[in-house]
Every structure is written in structure tokens, then in C-alpha cells.
C-alpha positions as a printed Julia matrix, in Angstrom:
79×3 Matrix{Float64}:
  -0.92    2.65   -7.98
  -1.29   -1.0    -6.99
  -3.99   -1.07   -4.31
  -5.37   -4.31   -2.9
  -8.11   -4.97   -0.41
  -7.21   -7.23    2.49
  -9.24   -8.14    5.55
 -10.43   -4.81    6.98
  -7.57   -2.87    5.37
  -5.95   -1.91    2.1
  -2.38   -2.53    1.04
  -0.53   -0.41   -1.49
   2.64   -1.6    -3.2
   5.36    1.03   -2.82
   6.99    0.72   -6.21
   8.84    4.02   -5.7
   9.82    3.19   -2.09
   8.7     4.51    1.25
  10.69    7.67    0.58
   8.12    8.95   -1.93
   6.54   12.26   -0.96
   2.98   10.92   -1.01
   3.98    8.14    1.41
   5.57   10.65    3.79
   2.44   12.84    3.55
   0.07    9.96    4.37
   2.25    8.89    7.31
   2.43   12.47    8.62
  -1.34   12.95    8.26
  -2.1     9.62    9.92
  -4.29    8.48    7.04
  -5.91    9.47    3.77
  -8.97    9.11    1.61
  -8.89    6.48   -1.11
 -11.21    6.37   -4.08
 -11.31    3.04   -5.84
 -13.94    1.34   -7.97
 -16.31    4.27   -7.5
 -16.21    4.21   -3.69
 -14.49    6.48   -1.19
 -12.79    5.05    1.88
 -11.38    6.89    4.89
  -8.17    5.11    5.81
  -6.12    5.46    8.97
  -3.2     3.99   10.92
  -0.79    3.87    7.98
   2.29    1.74    8.38
   5.06    0.79    6.02
   5.96   -2.89    5.94
   9.02   -4.39    4.31
   8.39   -7.9     2.98
  10.9    -9.43    0.57
   8.5   -12.38    0.03
   5.66  -10.09   -1.15
   3.21  -12.76    0.08
   0.26  -10.4     0.53
   0.09   -9.75   -3.22
  -1.28  -11.95   -6.01
   1.38  -14.07   -7.72
   1.52  -12.04  -10.97
   1.98   -8.85   -8.94
   4.72  -10.48   -6.86
   6.64  -11.24  -10.02
   6.46   -7.65  -11.23
   7.36   -6.26   -7.79
  10.37   -8.58   -7.65
  11.51   -7.43  -11.1
  11.3    -3.73  -10.15
  12.88   -4.41   -6.74
   9.89   -3.25   -4.67
   9.64   -5.03   -1.32
   7.69   -2.48    0.71
   4.0    -1.8     1.03
   1.77    0.51    3.01
  -1.05   -0.96    5.06
  -3.99    1.28    5.96
  -6.97    0.4     8.14
 -10.52    1.27    7.17
 -11.64    4.02    9.53
């Protein structure tokens, strides 16, 4: 999973599209718990964003996402 911290939120590249079961589950639940780098975060207000430019990701990640055809990400706010 490609998870990146942004200002007061996290973004997750949806390499298997927004139709993945885990994405649907997080949207239905209205959030989730994320464990990354030894810390737990309660995340809320999930939204799926389509961005063909992939500008919110580091350049090397943009290249890979372009190659695999992934242009969606999920944004989640820190609760």
C-alpha cells in the first residue's frame, strides 16, 4: 500500500482502483485505523479523488502510478 502523509491527512494511491473491496469498506465505515511507522492513526472523512496528474505524490511514485494506470487516490483526515 502506498500511503503518504500530507498536511493534516493521509493519501493512499489506489493501484487497484476505487472498486477494491477495502476501499468500499472504508468509505462505508466513514474511516479506518491506519498503522504506519509504529504509530496508529484514526482516520475519517474518506474521499476518493481522481487525478490524472498525480501531483500529490513524489515524482518516482507518479511514474510508477502512470505505468500501472492508477489515477485515483483516497484522502483521509486525521480524526
